C-alpha positions in Angstrom: 41.3 24.2 27.2 40.9 27.2 29.4 43.9 29.5 29.0 43.8 30.3 32.7 44.5 26.7 33.5 47.7 27.0 31.3 49.2 29.9 33.4 52.4 29.0 35.2 52.6 29.9 38.9 54.5 33.1 39.8 57.8 32.8 41.6 59.2 35.2 44.3 62.1 36.1 42.0 59.6 37.4 39.4 58.0 39.6 42.0 61.3 41.1 42.9 62.1 41.9 39.3 58.8 43.6 38.8 59.4 45.7 42.0 62.9 46.9 40.8 61.6 47.8 37.4 58.8 49.9 38.9 61.3 51.7 41.2 63.6 52.6 38.3 60.7 54.0 36.4 59.8 56.2 39.4 63.3 57.5 39.8 63.5 58.4 36.1 60.3 60.3 36.5 61.7 62.3 39.4 65.1 63.0 37.8 63.9 64.2 34.4 62.3 67.5 35.8 65.4 68.2 37.9 67.7 67.8 34.9 65.4 69.9 32.7 65.6 72.6 35.4 69.4 72.5 35.5 69.5 72.9 31.7 67.2 75.8 31.9 69.4 77.5 34.5 72.5 76.9 32.4 70.8 78.7 29.5 69.8 81.7 31.7 71.5 83.9 34.5 73.4 82.1 37.5 71.4 81.5 40.7 71.5 84.2 43.2 73.9 83.5 46.2 72.6 83.9 49.7 73.6 87.3 51.3 76.5 87.1 53.9 75.6 88.2 57.5 76.7 91.7 58.6 79.8 91.9 60.8 79.1 91.7 64.5 78.8 95.0 66.3 81.1 95.7 69.2 82.0 98.6 71.5 85.6 99.6 71.4 87.7 102.4 72.9 91.2 103.7 72.1 94.0 103.0 74.4 95.0 106.3 76.0 98.1 107.5 77.8 97.2 109.1 81.1 99.1 110.5 84.1 99.0 107.6 86.6 100.3 107.7 90.2 102.4 104.7 90.8 100.9 102.9 93.9 101.2 99.8 96.0 98.7 98.5 98.4 99.3 96.8 101.8 97.5 95.9 105.0 98.7 97.9 108.0 97.8 98.7 111.6 97.2 102.1 113.2 99.6 102.7 116.1 99.5 105.6 118.5 102.6 107.8 118.7 102.4 107.7 122.5 100.8 104.9 124.4 101.2 104.6 128.2 99.8 102.1 130.7 99.3 103.8 134.0 100.5 101.6 136.9 100.6 102.0 140.7 104.2 102.4 141.8 103.3 102.0 145.5 100.9 99.8 147.3 97.8 101.1 148.9 94.0 101.5 148.6 92.7 103.6 145.7 91.3 106.8 147.3 90.2 108.9 144.3 89.8 108.9 140.5 90.0 112.3 139.0 89.0 111.9 135.4 86.1 110.8 133.2 86.9 107.7 131.1 87.5 108.7 127.4 88.4 112.3 128.1 91.5 114.1 126.8 94.1 114.6 129.5 97.2 116.8 129.5 100.7 116.1 130.6 101.0 116.4 134.4 97.3 116.1 135.1 96.5 114.2 138.3 94.4 111.1 137.5 94.5 108.7 140.6 95.2 109.1 144.3 96.4 106.2 146.4 95.9 106.7 150.2 98.9 108.8 151.2 98.7 108.7 155.0 101.2 105.9 155.7 103.7 107.5 153.3 103.3 110.9 154.8 104.1 109.3 158.2 107.2 107.7 156.7 108.3 111.1 155.3 108.0 112.7 158.8 110.0 109.9 160.3 112.7 110.3 157.7 112.9 114.0 158.3 113.4 113.3 162.0 116.1 110.8 161.2 117.9 113.6 159.2 117.6 116.0 162.1 119.0 113.5 164.5 121.9 112.7 162.2 122.7 116.4 161.9 122.7 116.7 165.7 124.9 113.6 166.1 127.3 115.0 163.6 127.5 118.4 165.4 128.2 116.6 168.7 130.9 114.4 167.0 132.5 117.5 165.5 132.5 119.2 169.0 134.1 116.2 170.6 136.7 116.0 167.9 137.5 119.7 168.3 138.1 119.3 172.1 140.1 116.3 171.6 142.5 118.1 169.3 142.9 120.9 171.9 143.7 118.4 174.6 146.1 116.6 172.3 148.2 119.8 172.0 148.6 119.9 175.8 149.3 116.2 175.9 146.1 115.7 178.0 144.7 113.0 175.7 146.1 110.1 173.8 146.5 110.4 170.0 144.5 107.2 169.6 141.5 108.8 171.3 141.7 111.7 168.8 141.7 109.2 166.0 138.7 107.5 167.4 136.8 110.9 167.7 137.8 111.6 164.0 136.2 108.3 162.9 133.0 109.0 164.9 132.7 112.4 163.3 133.0 110.9 159.9 130.4 108.2 160.7 128.0 111.0 162.0 128.3 112.9 158.7 127.7 109.7 156.7 124.6 109.2 158.8 123.3 112.5 157.6 123.7 111.5 154.0 122.1 108.2 154.7 119.2 109.8 156.4 118.7 112.3 153.6 118.7 109.5 151.0 116.0 107.7 153.0 114.0 110.9 153.2 114.2 111.3 149.4 113.0 107.7 148.9 110.1 108.3 151.3 109.2 111.6 149.5 109.2 109.7 146.2 106.9 107.0 147.5 104.6 109.8 148.8 104.7 111.4 145.4 103.8 108.1 143.7 100.5 108.1 145.6 99.4 110.6 143.0 99.3 109.0 139.5 100.1 111.7 137.0 99.6 111.7 133.2 103.0 111.4 131.6 101.7 112.1 128.1 98.8 114.0 126.5 96.0 112.0 124.9 92.8 110.2 125.6 92.4 108.0 128.6 90.6 104.7 128.4 88.6 102.7 130.9 89.6 102.6 134.5 90.4 99.0 135.5 89.9 99.6 139.3 87.3 101.5 141.2 87.9 103.5 144.4 88.6 101.3 147.4 90.5 98.6 145.6 94.0 97.6 146.8 96.5 98.3 144.1 100.3 98.1 143.8 103.3 97.5 141.5 102.1 93.9 140.8 98.5 95.1 139.8 97.2 95.3 136.3 97.4 98.8 134.6 95.0 101.3 136.2 94.2 102.8 132.8 95.8 103.5 129.4 96.5 106.8 127.7 96.9 107.0 123.9 97.8 110.0 121.9 95.7 110.8 118.9 97.3 113.5 116.7 99.5 112.8 114.9 99.3 109.0 114.5 101.3 106.2 112.9 100.4 103.5 110.5 102.7 100.5 110.2 102.7 98.0 107.4 105.0 95.1 106.3 107.0 94.8 103.0 108.7 91.6 102.0 112.5 92.0 101.8 112.2 91.5 98.0 109.7 94.3 97.6 111.9 96.6 99.7 114.9 95.9 97.5 112.9 96.5 94.3 111.5 99.7 95.7 114.9 101.0 96.8 116.5 100.2 93.4 113.6 101.8 91.5 113.9 105.0 93.7 117.7 105.1 93.2 117.3 104.7 89.4 114.8 107.6 89.4 116.8 109.7 91.9 113.9 109.7 94.3 113.7 109.8 98.1 111.5 107.4 100.2 110.4 110.4 102.2 108.7 111.7 99.1 106.3 108.7 98.9 102.8 109.7 99.9 100.8 107.3 102.1 97.0 107.1 102.1 94.9 105.0 104.5 91.5 103.4 103.7 88.9 103.6 106.5 86.8 100.7 107.6 84.0 101.6 105.2 86.3 101.5 102.2 86.6 105.3 101.8 90.0 107.0 101.6 91.1 109.0 104.6 91.6 112.6 103.4 94.8 113.2 105.4 97.9 111.9 103.5 101.0 110.9 105.4 104.7 110.4 104.8 107.1 107.6 105.4 109.3 108.4 108.4 110.8 105.0 109.5 112.0 101.7 108.0 112.8 99.0 110.5 116.4 98.0 110.9 115.7 94.2 111.2 113.8 91.7 109.1 111.2 89.4 110.7 112.7 85.9 110.4 109.3 84.2 110.3 107.7 86.2 107.5 110.8 87.8 105.8 109.2 91.2 106.0 110.4 94.6 107.1 108.1 97.0 108.9 107.6 100.5 107.4 106.0 103.4 109.3 104.2 106.5 108.1 103.0 109.4 110.2 99.6 111.0 109.4 97.6 113.9 110.9 94.6 112.8 112.9 92.9 116.0 114.0 89.4 114.4 114.2 90.4 111.2 115.7 89.1 109.0 112.9 92.1 106.7 113.1 92.1 104.7 116.3 95.1 102.9 117.8 95.2 99.2 117.0 92.8 99.1 114.1 93.6 97.4 110.8 93.7 99.7 107.7 94.4 99.5 104.0 97.5 101.3 103.1 98.3 102.8 99.7 101.8 104.1 98.9 102.0 106.5 95.9 104.8 108.3 94.2 104.8 112.0 94.7 105.0 112.7 91.0 102.5 110.9 88.6 103.9 109.1 85.6 102.3 108.6 82.1 101.0 105.1 81.2 98.5 103.4 78.8 95.2 102.9 80.5 92.3 100.7 79.3 88.9 99.8 80.9 89.0 96.7 83.0 86.0 95.3 81.1 88.4 94.7 78.1 90.5 92.2 80.0 90.3 88.5 79.1 92.2 85.6 80.7 93.0 82.1 79.4 95.6 79.5 80.2 98.3 81.6 78.5 97.6 84.7 80.6 96.0 88.1 80.1 94.9 89.4 76.7 92.5 91.8 75.0 90.8 91.8 71.6 91.8 94.7 69.4 90.6 95.9 66.0 93.4 96.2 63.4 93.6 98.5 60.4 91.5 96.0 58.3 88.7 96.2 60.9 89.3 92.6 62.0 89.5 91.4 65.5 92.9 90.2 66.7 94.2 88.8 70.0 96.8 90.9 71.8 98.7 89.5 74.8 99.4 92.2 77.5 100.8 92.7 80.9 98.9 94.9 83.4 99.9 97.1 86.3 98.0 98.9 88.9 94.2 99.5 88.9 93.2 103.1 88.2 89.5 103.5 89.1 87.5 101.5 86.5 90.7 101.2 84.3 93.9 99.3 84.5 97.5 100.2 83.5 98.9 98.3 80.6 102.7 97.9 81.1 103.4 96.1 77.8 101.7 94.7 74.7 99.6 97.6 73.7 100.2 100.9 71.8 98.6 104.2 72.3 95.6 104.7 70.0 94.8 101.0 69.3 91.2 100.1 69.4 90.3 97.7 72.2 87.0 95.8 72.4 85.3 96.4 75.7 81.8 95.0 75.0 80.7 92.2 72.6 84.0 90.3 72.7 82.0 87.0 73.0 80.6 87.6 69.4 84.0 87.8 67.7 87.0 85.6 67.0 90.5 86.3 65.7 90.4 87.4 62.0 86.7 88.1 61.9 85.5 91.4 60.4 83.8 93.5 63.1 81.9 96.8 63.3 83.2 99.0 66.1 81.0 101.6 67.9 82.4 104.1 70.5 80.8 103.8 73.9 79.3 107.3 73.7 77.6 106.5 70.4 76.3 103.2 71.8 74.8 104.9 74.8 73.2 107.6 72.6 71.7 104.9 70.4 70.2 103.1 73.3 68.8 106.4 74.6 67.2 107.1 71.2 65.8 103.6 71.0 64.2 104.0 74.3 62.2 107.0 73.3 
């Protein structure tokens, strides 16, 4: 019998057993070299540990105490010391304009002339009325004098003398009345000349020659003074109370506060001013009080009506800790900086800030003088991490050398 014919058929379970046996043999073959390697390592020196990365490099500066002028900023408006709208006080046709728009005028300078003819005629008539009243009074006095003589000789009744006395009194009253009318006529005649009541620059003329003007007309022109000039700005009632208490605690005087104005291009106006007025009432709508400062304006850079930034500073600067603004960080808990402690590790320090000082900011609390504050590279560190601090000057020098 052929042996091949006696072979039993293979089952699927037998194939699985052979596959598992082959896999075990393969795993043993892989594990034996690994185990031999571990034994060899145990007999020799320990494996070398991977080198730790160097601490991140940051730029840090020391918190310094500097003299800082305490200041507050507001938005104000420039206001002329004197501002007058010229109006016609009598009605008539505008006869003459005697100025150039925009020029500087002096007190008493003649600016407009309203046709005076009719007012001159009224003055002449009132003078005639005065003369007639004086003549009537003289006649009444003469009649009264004769009546008194006749009364002594019993040639006139006493009642007639009383009548003459009353007529004389009326005549003298007529003189006063006529003179008053003459004064009014002369005033009207004088009002035909519009005179500058203040010195300053005169604006545009709203009427040309030949127009009918009068008391109900719009202003003929406006004069505004230029030097000195005011700047007015609002403070909330709370700010005003805090400022007053602070000044009282320091023994200061509001008139010692220095006021600076920022021009439209952002530059500071070089003429400082002083506070000279605090309003006596509070605006009910905004709960603010208006403060006013007076500033020199010799070149006319400040113009009436313009908005201006206002900075109020103390006369004597105070010492405060100042750090660069680039060191400031903000999160949900507020303002903080990253400092480097004595162990050269980064730490979070919560702070409170005050006024800006150029590129720096005043730290009112939370930081001590001399502490190292990270200004650049803060994104590479976390609290407790060892860092390598470099002063800004050294960092700039290094960049300069590297660029060569």
